[in-house]
N, C-alpha and C positions, 0 to 999 in steps of 0.2 A: 517077783521080788527076790532079791538076793540079800543075805545078811551074814554077819559074823559078830562075835562078841569079844570085847577087849576090856581092859581096865585103864583107868586114868593114871598117867605117869606124872611127869613134871608139869608144873604150871608156871608160865612166864608172864610177867607184867612188862609191857613194852611201851615206850613213848616214841612215836614217830615225830620227826622234826620237819620244819618247813622245807619242802622240796624233796623229801624222801619219796622214792618211786615205788608205788604199789602195783601189782603184788610182788614184784621182784625182790624188794628188800626183805619181805617176810619169808619168801622162798629161800633166800640166801641165809637168813637167820636159822631157819629150820634145818637147812643143810649143815651149817656150821655146828649146830647143837645136836646133830644126828637124830632129828625127829623124823621118823619114817612116816607116821600117820598121826594126824591131829586135827584140831579145829580151832578157829579163831573167831573172836568177836571184836569189832572195831567201832569206835565212836570218835568223832572229831570233825575235821573238815578236809575237803579236797578242793583243788583250784584249777586243775587242767587235766587233759586226757580225754578218753572216750569211754562210753558206756554202751553195751549192747542192750537194747530195749525190746528185743524180740526178733523173730524172723520176718522178712518182708512179706512172705506168703506162708501161711500155715500148712499148705498142701505140697510144698516143695522140699524134697530131701535130696542132697544136703541143703540146709537152709542158707539163705542169703541174709546175713545179719543186718539189722538196722542199727547203725552207730550214731549216737548223739554226742556231740562235743560237750565237755564240761567247760563252760565259758565263765570263769570267775569262781569265787569262793562259794562253796556249797556245804551245808551241814551234812554229815554222813553217819549212818548207822548200818552195819552190815555183819554178815557171818559167812564163813567159808570152811572148806575142808581141804586139808593138805594131804597129799598122797604122792608117792613116787611115780614118775612116768616109766616107760619101758626101759629106759637107760638108767633108772635109779635116781634121777634128779627130782628134788622136791617141787611139786606143782600145787599152787593154791587156786582153787575155784571159789571166787568171792563174789557174792551178790550183795547189793547194798541199795538203800534208799537215800537219795540225795535231795536236799531241800534248799530253796533260795526264794526269798521274797514271796512266800505263800504258794509256791509251785513245788511239786514233788515229782521226781523221776526215780524209777526203780529199775535195776538191771544188773548185768554182769560187768564188773570193773575190768577193763582190758589192760594189758601191759602198757605202762607209761603214765598211768594216773598218778598225779603228784599231790602229796599232802600240802594243805594250806595251813600254815602256822603250826598245827599240832594234830596228832592222831594218837588215840590210846587203844592199845590192843591187849587182849588176854589170849594167849596161845596155850592150848592144852594138848599134851602128848597122849596118844592112845597106844597102850602096850598090848602085845599078844595077838596082833592081827598082821596079816601079810597083804593087806589091800594095796592095789596099785591102779594107775590109770592106763587103760589099754585103748588104742585107737580103734574106733568102730568105723569100718569102711563105709557103711551105708550113710551114717549121719555126718561123718567127718569129725566127730567129737572124741576126745580122749575121756572115755567113760570110766567111772569108778567101778572096779571089780572087788567086792568085799572079800 
């Protein structure tokens, strides 16, 4: 385990509108507001895009992700962590549960997921930490380095 300690900074209340693209619109917002590290909580709905629902095989590294399409409006609740990549760009790692017609899917929202009608987000800035995402050659993931 690796850890660091920080303090809560600014807190933003954000309304996503129909067609806003997640996670890029939240990354752009964080970049514009100079949020280096933070976390988000989202509720609302998404209507298109893809979700990673796990690796195709648990014993293969790097993993081959299973992508499921978001085919129509789904209720969504999720949480994620914002941290800069190695070039200093804000990157959001966002996991969510999506529900429709009694069925639930949980996974990592991929770039290009679109808000359906509305999304409500709370974004909290974390001050006093120098965390960043660093590419791990073995897994192929940009891992959080506290």
